[in-house]
N, C-alpha and C positions, 0 to 999 in steps of 0.2 A: 347839208340841209339847205332849204330855200325859204327865205322869209318873204311873206307877202303882206303888203299894206294897201288896203282899199280906201277909197274916198269917193265922195259924190252922192251919197244917199241923201234922203230928206223927205219932206212932205210936199206933195203936189196934188193938184186937182185932177180928176179924171179928164183924159184928153191931153194932158200936159206931157212934158218931156223931162227926162233926167239923163245925165251921163255919168256913168261909173268909171273909175280908173283903178287899176291894180298894178302896183310896181313890185317887181321881184328883185331880190338881191340874194347873194350867197353863191352856192355851188350850182350854177345854172348850166345845164347842158344845152348846146346850141340847137339840138333837135329835141323838141319837147311839144307838149300839148298844154295849153292853158285854157281855162274856161270859167264860166260863172254858173253857180248853182244857187238855188234859193230854198228857203224853208219858211213856210207859213205856220202860224200857231196850230198845233195839233196835227200837223201833216209831216210827211217824210220829206227829206231833202231831195230836190229834183234838179236835173240838168236843165239849164236855160240855154246856154250856147257854149261852144268851145271852138278853138282855133289852133291849128298846128303851126309850128314855126315856119312851115312852107306856105301857109295861108289858106289851107283847106278849112272850111267852116261847116258846122252843123248846128241846127237849132231845134228846140222843142217846137212841136206843132202849134202850141198855144201862143208863141211869140213870133212866129214867122210873119214877115211883112211889116212888123212893128219894131223889132229890135235888130240892131246891127252890132256884131262883134268885130273888133279890129285890133291890130297890134302894131307896136313899134319895136322891132327887134333890137335896134340900137339902144333903146332905153329900157329894154326888158319890161315893157309895160303893155297891158291890154286894156281895152276900153269896151264899154257896153253902152251904146246909144239906145235909149229907150223912148220911143214915141208912142203917141196914142195910148197912154197908160190907162189901165182899168183898175178898179178897186181890187179885183182878184190878183193883180200883180203885187199886192202888198205882201211883203215878206222880208226876212233878213237875207241879203245877197252875199254869197261867199265866193271868193276867188280861189281857184284851184290850179296847182301846177303838178305835172307829171313829166319825168324825162322820157325819152323815146322808148326805153325798155320797161317802163312802168315799175321800176324797182322800188319806188317810194312815191308818196304824194305829199304835198304840203297844202295847208289851208290858211286863208287869211282869217282875221278876227270877225269879219262880217260887217256889213253896213245896212242899216235899216232903210227900207223904201216903203213909204206909206202913201197910198193913193186914196184920196177922199172922193166920195160920190157927190 
């Protein structure tokens, strides 16, 4: 299993920035995909961005150009730099890990991001 610990959420005004971090520990496969998902009240959890261990990225259309996902493989940590935040970005953000064969997935406990208008 893989244990994920997120940090960096908080309250910010619209137009502001936040940086989320997610540190992974445990039985980590060198080839993997890690990502950020979010869930707003009354809505389904949705993909925000994900990144492979090789550095390939993909983003939800709603965050392209504003959010940047990155990773430090030596630290088994991913980051989400969120700029130009909007009230509709308000949600609990969850970190996700999957090994290369998607044989299982792990989730972090979530971190709240609140953007005020």
